[in-house]
C-alpha positions in Angstrom: -19.2 7.3 -10.7 -21.8 6.1 -13.4 -19.2 6.1 -15.9 -17.3 3.5 -14.6 -20.3 1.8 -13.5 -20.9 1.8 -17.4 -16.9 1.3 -17.9 -17.5 -2.1 -15.9 -21.0 -3.2 -17.2 -19.1 -3.3 -20.7 -16.0 -4.7 -19.5 -18.1 -7.7 -18.7 -20.1 -7.7 -22.1 -16.4 -7.7 -23.6 -15.5 -10.5 -21.2 -17.6 -12.0 -22.3 -17.9 -11.9 -25.8 -14.0 -12.4 -26.3 -14.6 -15.9 -24.2 -17.4 -16.6 -26.6 -15.6 -15.8 -29.4 -11.8 -16.4 -29.0 -12.1 -18.4 -25.9 -10.5 -18.5 -22.7 -7.0 -16.6 -23.4 -8.7 -13.8 -24.7 -11.7 -13.8 -21.8 -9.4 -13.8 -19.3 -6.9 -11.4 -21.3 -9.9 -8.9 -21.5 -10.7 -9.5 -17.8 -7.0 -9.1 -16.8 -6.9 -5.7 -18.7 -10.1 -4.4 -16.9 -9.2 -5.4 -13.4 -5.9 -4.3 -13.2 -6.6 -0.7 -15.6 -9.4 -0.3 -12.9 -7.4 -0.8 -9.8 -4.1 1.1 -11.4 -6.0 4.0 -12.1 -8.2 4.1 -9.0 -5.0 3.6 -6.5 -2.7 6.2 -8.4 -6.4 8.9 -7.8 -6.1 7.1 -3.8 -1.7 7.7 -3.3 -2.1 11.6 -4.6 -4.3 11.6 -1.6 -1.2 10.5 0.7 2.2 11.2 1.9 4.9 11.6 -0.5 5.8 8.1 -0.1 2.4 6.6 -0.8 2.6 8.8 -3.9 5.6 7.4 -4.6 4.6 3.3 -4.6 1.2 4.0 -6.2 2.7 5.6 -8.7 5.0 2.6 -8.9 2.3 0.2 -8.8 -0.1 2.0 -11.2 3.0 2.2 -14.1 3.4 -1.9 -13.0 0.1 -2.2 -13.3 -0.8 -0.6 -16.3 2.5 -2.2 -18.0 1.1 -5.9 -17.1 -2.7 -4.6 -18.6 -1.0 -3.4 -21.3 1.2 -6.3 -22.3 -2.8 -8.4 -21.5 -3.9 -6.3 -24.2 -2.9 -7.2 -26.8 -5.1 -10.6 -26.2 -7.9 -9.3 -27.4 -10.0 -5.9 -29.0 -13.2 -4.5 -28.2 -15.8 -3.4 -30.9 -18.4 -1.2 -29.2 -20.8 0.9 -30.9 -18.9 0.3 -33.9 -15.6 1.8 -32.6 -13.0 -0.6 -32.5 -10.5 -0.4 -30.1 -7.2 -2.6 -29.2 -7.2 -4.3 -26.0 -4.8 -1.8 -24.7 -6.7 0.7 -26.1 -9.7 -0.5 -23.4 -7.4 -0.6 -20.5 -6.0 2.5 -21.2 -9.6 4.4 -21.3 -10.0 2.1 -18.3 -7.3 3.8 -16.4 -8.3 7.0 -17.3 -11.9 6.4 -16.1 -10.7 5.6 -12.7 -7.9 8.1 -12.1 -10.4 11.0 -13.3 -14.3 9.4 -11.6 -13.5 7.5 -8.7 -14.4 9.7 -5.5 -11.7 11.1 -2.9 -14.1 8.6 -0.2 -13.9 5.7 -2.5 -10.0 6.1 -3.6 -8.5 6.7 -0.1 -10.0 4.3 2.5 -7.5 4.1 5.0 -9.4 6.7 7.2 -12.8 4.9 6.8 -13.6 3.1 10.2 
């Protein structure tokens, strides 16, 4: 869970930096890529706990979200700790982090009261 918070902290920094350095378009691309990757990874993990139909729909939604995030990722780049990443790579990192590290209680909320 801590790694997810770090991803979001760095994503906020990336969005603000992209906006300041390259303008509104780059900032919106960074924001969209980060948020869509987060929802795709967490949503796919949540769908894996559901029925067969939920698994199929979750996988399709994750594919659509990541396709859009992949496209938006072309609008910015990331430079963190001396490492250069494309926006697309940043999105895929967020997807993997959220897919692997989202706790079950957060990924599957339909039983929450």
